[in-house]
C-alpha positions in Angstrom: 5.8 13.1 -3.8 3.6 15.9 -2.4 2.8 16.8 1.2 -0.9 16.8 0.2 -0.7 13.1 -0.9 -3.0 10.8 1.0 -1.1 8.0 2.8 -2.3 4.6 4.1 -0.6 2.3 6.5 -0.6 -1.5 5.7 -3.1 -1.9 8.6 -5.5 0.7 7.2 -5.4 -1.0 3.8 -6.0 -4.4 5.3 -9.0 -3.0 7.2 -10.4 -1.3 4.1 -9.9 -4.4 1.9 -11.0 -6.8 4.7 -7.8 -8.8 4.4 -5.1 -9.8 6.8 -2.2 -7.4 7.2 0.1 -10.3 6.4 -1.3 -10.3 2.9 -0.6 -6.6 2.4 3.0 -7.0 3.8 3.6 -10.0 1.5 2.5 -7.9 -1.5 4.9 -5.2 -0.5 7.8 -7.7 0.0 7.0 -9.3 -3.4 7.2 -5.8 -5.0 3.6 -6.0 -6.2 2.5 -3.1 -4.0 4.8 -0.1 -4.0 5.3 1.9 -0.8 7.3 4.6 0.8 9.6 4.0 3.8 9.9 6.6 6.5 12.4 5.1 8.9 10.7 1.9 10.0 7.3 3.1 9.0 5.7 2.1 5.7 3.2 4.3 3.9 1.3 3.7 0.7 0.1 6.6 -1.4 -3.3 6.8 -3.0 -1.6 6.6 -6.4 0.3 3.5 -5.4 -2.9 1.9 -4.3 -4.6 2.8 -7.6 -1.6 1.4 -9.6 -1.8 -1.8 -7.6 -5.5 -2.2 -8.3 -5.2 -1.5 -12.0 -2.3 -4.0 -12.2 -4.3 -6.6 -10.2 -7.4 -6.2 -12.5 -5.3 -6.7 -15.7 
């Protein structure tokens, strides 16, 4: 992980993808969308988003 990595919150992804935040959280709980935990905060890197999308398209 690099300090220059771009991070998204579940709320930001939900807004970008026009989905409910519950869907994003469920994908994280199911292990389909990888994330990083910083205490109680959850952040998703751009690379993790790309991997999720590529996996979703397959």
